[in-house]
C-alpha positions as CSV (number, residue, x, y, z in Angstrom):
1,X,0.5,12.9,-18.5
2,X,3.3,12.5,-16.0
3,X,3.4,8.7,-16.4
4,X,2.8,8.5,-20.1
5,X,3.6,5.0,-21.5
6,X,4.9,3.7,-18.1
7,X,3.7,0.2,-17.1
8,X,2.6,0.0,-13.5
9,X,1.7,-3.1,-11.4
10,X,-0.3,-2.2,-8.3
11,X,-0.9,-5.0,-5.9
12,X,-4.1,-5.0,-3.9
13,X,-5.7,-2.6,-6.4
14,X,-9.3,-3.9,-6.5
15,X,-10.3,-1.4,-3.8
16,X,-9.2,1.2,-1.3
17,X,-5.8,2.9,-1.6
18,X,-4.6,0.5,-4.3
19,X,-7.5,1.2,-6.6
20,X,-7.2,5.0,-6.1
21,X,-3.5,4.8,-7.0
22,X,-4.4,2.9,-10.1
23,X,-7.0,5.4,-11.1
24,X,-4.6,8.3,-10.7
25,X,-1.8,6.5,-12.6
26,X,-4.2,5.9,-15.5
27,X,-5.2,9.6,-15.6
28,X,-1.5,10.4,-15.9
29,X,-1.0,8.1,-18.9
30,X,0.3,4.8,-17.3
31,X,-0.8,1.4,-18.5
32,X,-2.1,-0.5,-15.5
33,X,-2.0,-4.1,-14.2
34,X,-4.8,-4.3,-11.6
35,X,-4.6,-7.3,-9.3
36,X,-6.2,-8.9,-6.4
37,X,-8.2,-11.9,-5.3
38,X,-11.7,-10.8,-6.3
39,X,-12.2,-10.8,-10.0
40,X,-15.5,-8.9,-9.9
41,X,-14.0,-5.9,-8.1
42,X,-10.8,-6.0,-10.2
43,X,-12.8,-6.0,-13.5
44,X,-14.9,-3.1,-12.2
45,X,-11.8,-1.0,-11.6
46,X,-10.5,-1.9,-15.1
47,X,-13.8,-0.9,-16.7
48,X,-13.8,2.4,-14.8
49,X,-10.3,3.2,-16.0
50,X,-11.1,2.3,-19.6
51,X,-14.3,4.3,-19.5
52,X,-12.2,7.3,-18.6
53,X,-9.9,6.7,-21.6
54,X,-7.2,4.8,-19.7
55,X,-5.5,1.5,-20.3
56,X,-5.7,-1.4,-17.8
57,X,-6.0,-5.1,-17.5
58,X,-6.9,-7.3,-14.5
59,X,-4.8,-10.2,-13.5
60,X,-6.1,-12.3,-10.5
61,X,-3.4,-12.9,-7.9
62,X,-3.1,-14.2,-4.4
63,X,-0.2,-12.4,-2.7
64,X,-0.2,-15.2,-0.1
65,X,1.2,-17.6,-2.8
66,X,4.6,-17.3,-4.5
67,X,3.6,-19.0,-7.7
68,X,0.6,-16.7,-8.0
69,X,2.8,-13.7,-7.6
70,X,5.3,-15.0,-10.1
71,X,2.5,-15.6,-12.6
72,X,1.2,-12.1,-12.0
73,X,4.5,-10.6,-13.0
74,X,4.8,-12.9,-16.1
75,X,1.3,-11.9,-17.2
76,X,2.2,-8.2,-16.8
77,X,5.3,-8.6,-19.0
78,X,3.4,-10.7,-21.5
79,X,0.8,-8.0,-21.8
80,X,2.9,-4.9,-21.9
81,X,6.5,-6.2,-22.6
82,X,8.0,-4.2,-19.6
83,X,7.5,-3.0,-16.0
84,X,8.4,0.5,-15.0
85,X,6.6,0.9,-11.7
86,X,5.7,-1.6,-8.9
87,X,3.4,-0.5,-6.0
88,X,3.4,-3.0,-3.2
89,X,0.1,-2.1,-1.5
90,X,-1.5,-5.4,-0.6
91,X,-1.8,-6.3,3.0
92,X,-4.1,-8.5,5.1
93,X,-6.0,-5.5,6.6
94,X,-9.0,-7.7,7.1
95,X,-7.1,-9.6,9.8
96,X,-6.7,-6.5,12.0
97,X,-10.0,-6.9,13.9
98,X,-9.6,-10.6,14.5
99,X,-5.9,-10.2,15.5
100,X,-6.6,-7.3,17.8
101,X,-4.9,-8.9,20.8
102,X,-1.7,-8.5,22.7
103,X,1.1,-10.8,21.8
104,X,0.5,-13.3,24.6
105,X,-3.0,-13.9,23.3
106,X,-2.2,-14.1,19.6
107,X,-1.8,-17.5,17.9
108,X,1.1,-18.3,15.7
109,X,-1.3,-18.7,12.8
110,X,-2.9,-15.3,13.3
111,X,0.6,-13.7,13.5
112,X,1.8,-15.5,10.4
113,X,-1.3,-14.5,8.4
114,X,-0.9,-10.9,9.3
115,X,2.8,-11.0,8.2
116,X,2.6,-13.2,5.1
117,X,0.8,-11.0,2.6
118,X,2.5,-7.7,3.5
119,X,6.0,-9.0,3.9
120,X,6.2,-12.1,1.7
121,X,3.9,-10.6,-0.9
122,X,6.1,-7.5,-1.1
123,X,9.2,-9.7,-1.3
124,X,7.8,-11.9,-4.0
125,X,6.4,-9.1,-6.1
126,X,9.7,-7.3,-5.9
127,X,11.8,-10.4,-6.5
128,X,10.1,-11.2,-9.8
129,X,9.4,-7.6,-11.0
130,X,12.8,-6.0,-10.2
131,X,14.7,-7.8,-13.0
132,X,12.2,-6.4,-15.5
133,X,12.4,-2.9,-14.0
134,X,16.2,-3.1,-14.3
135,X,15.9,-4.3,-17.9
136,X,13.6,-1.3,-18.7
137,X,16.5,1.0,-17.7
138,X,15.3,1.7,-14.2
139,X,12.1,2.7,-12.5
140,X,10.3,3.0,-9.2
141,X,9.2,0.6,-6.5
142,X,6.8,2.1,-4.0
143,X,5.9,0.2,-0.8
144,X,2.9,1.2,1.2
145,X,3.8,1.3,4.9
146,X,1.9,2.4,8.0
147,X,2.4,4.6,11.1
148,X,1.7,1.4,13.1
149,X,5.2,0.3,11.9
150,X,6.8,3.4,13.3
151,X,5.2,3.9,16.7
152,X,3.3,1.9,19.3
153,X,-0.4,1.5,18.5
154,X,-2.8,-0.7,20.5
155,X,-3.5,-4.3,19.7
156,X,-1.9,-4.5,16.2
157,X,1.2,-6.8,16.8
158,X,1.1,-8.7,13.5
159,X,0.1,-5.7,11.3
160,X,2.7,-3.5,13.0
161,X,5.4,-6.1,12.7
162,X,4.6,-6.6,9.0
163,X,4.7,-2.9,8.2
164,X,8.0,-2.4,10.2
165,X,9.5,-5.2,8.1
166,X,8.3,-3.6,4.9
167,X,9.9,-0.3,5.9
168,X,13.2,-2.1,6.5
169,X,13.0,-4.1,3.3
170,X,12.4,-0.9,1.3
171,X,15.6,0.6,2.6
172,X,17.6,-2.6,1.7
173,X,16.2,-2.8,-1.8
174,X,17.0,0.9,-2.3
175,X,20.6,0.2,-1.4
176,X,20.9,-2.8,-3.6
177,X,19.1,-1.5,-6.7
178,X,20.1,2.2,-6.7
179,X,23.1,1.4,-9.0
180,X,20.6,0.1,-11.6
181,X,18.6,3.4,-11.5
182,X,15.8,1.8,-9.5
183,X,14.3,4.0,-6.8
184,X,12.6,2.3,-3.8
185,X,10.6,4.5,-1.4
186,X,8.0,4.0,1.3
187,X,4.7,5.8,1.8
188,X,3.8,5.6,5.5
189,X,0.1,6.3,5.8
190,X,-2.1,7.1,8.8
191,X,-5.8,6.4,8.8
192,X,-7.4,7.2,5.5
193,X,-11.1,6.5,4.7
194,X,-11.6,3.5,2.5
195,X,-14.3,0.9,2.1
196,X,-12.8,-0.9,5.1
197,X,-12.6,2.2,7.4
198,X,-15.9,3.9,6.4
199,X,-17.2,3.1,9.9
200,X,-14.8,5.8,11.2
201,X,-16.4,8.5,9.1
202,X,-19.8,7.3,10.0
203,X,-19.2,7.3,13.7
204,X,-18.9,10.9,15.1
205,X,-16.9,10.0,18.2
206,X,-14.4,7.9,16.2
207,X,-14.1,10.6,13.6
208,X,-13.5,13.3,16.2
209,X,-11.1,11.2,18.1
210,X,-9.1,10.4,14.9
211,X,-8.9,14.0,13.8
212,X,-7.9,14.9,17.4
213,X,-4.7,12.8,17.0
214,X,-3.7,14.9,13.9
215,X,-2.2,18.3,13.2
216,X,-4.6,18.8,10.2
217,X,-8.2,18.7,11.3
218,X,-9.8,16.5,8.7
219,X,-10.1,12.8,7.9
220,X,-7.7,11.4,5.3
221,X,-8.7,10.1,1.9
222,X,-7.2,7.6,-0.5
223,X,-6.5,10.4,-3.0
224,X,-4.1,11.9,-0.4
225,X,-1.9,8.8,-0.8
226,X,-2.4,8.6,-4.6
227,X,-1.1,12.1,-5.2
228,X,2.2,11.2,-3.6
229,X,2.3,7.8,-5.3
230,X,2.1,9.6,-8.7
231,X,5.0,11.8,-7.8
232,X,7.2,8.9,-6.7
233,X,6.3,7.0,-9.9
234,X,7.1,9.9,-12.1
235,X,10.5,11.1,-13.4
236,X,10.1,14.2,-11.1
237,X,11.3,12.0,-8.2
238,X,14.3,10.7,-10.0
239,X,16.7,11.8,-7.3
240,X,14.7,10.4,-4.4
241,X,15.2,6.9,-3.0
242,X,15.3,5.1,0.4
243,X,12.8,7.8,1.7
244,X,9.9,7.2,4.0
245,X,7.3,9.8,3.2
246,X,4.5,10.2,5.7
247,X,0.9,10.9,4.8
248,X,-0.9,11.0,8.2
249,X,-1.8,14.7,8.8
250,X,1.0,14.9,11.3
251,X,-0.3,12.3,13.7
252,X,3.1,10.6,13.9
253,X,4.8,13.6,15.3
254,X,2.0,15.3,17.2
255,X,3.1,14.0,20.5
256,X,2.8,11.0,22.9
257,X,-0.3,9.0,22.8
258,X,-2.3,9.8,25.9
259,X,-4.7,7.5,27.7
260,X,-7.7,8.6,25.6
261,X,-5.7,8.1,22.5
262,X,-4.9,4.5,23.4
263,X,-8.6,4.0,24.1
264,X,-9.4,5.3,20.7
265,X,-6.7,3.1,19.1
266,X,-8.2,0.0,20.9
267,X,-11.7,0.9,19.5
268,X,-10.3,1.2,16.0
269,X,-8.3,-2.0,16.2
270,X,-11.3,-4.0,17.4
271,X,-13.9,-2.4,15.1
272,X,-14.8,-3.8,11.8
273,X,-13.5,-0.9,9.8
């Protein structure tokens, strides 16, 4: 029960990495605010958590809309009276295949859509949640980044730019809120298998190619990210802030991306993962 009685808001938690983080938090005793645009999926996650003995509520929210994000935070505080942990996970991952183009072929609208949820959604959720985290005596903000924001990756200009911005925003918030006992850290993830990327696991050549880019020879799973998210939300990480922790099986540091690696990256970007 490493998170006993902590209140955690996890954006984009109706599926994938966000849902897995929420499940792990609930097992560790946290009270969860599940949020996303799809009520059916969100309520299913809440029911799963409650069936396992955890505590959670679903609050619908569109991270593309500031008023909706503000209402999400207000609902969280109205329900649990405090916020201790904020996980900024939501991103417009569904736009990656449609936006799989070099910059000169990308429309302003496509670029802005790729940026808006990850960057503005993270900004708005933090803007409205941080005063409550400070009022609770401190806590943890965890931003979900991506290796696309740290190295060149084929045909992901908007997504890469959004994650690079999130990484920088994390460092800035860590500097500004450290004096208030608020830790802000980034989890930079590689390719992990979710509902959106299940096609990788089901396509042998893509699975082999992905594993070939890594130091650890297996595909990543959402639990690999959730385990670290639990640590960063717990008091065990009370001396850690402004860190960028990488969960990518070593692919970021393995070496330069060779021609076949760029071909694989192009396939991944253009596929409906």
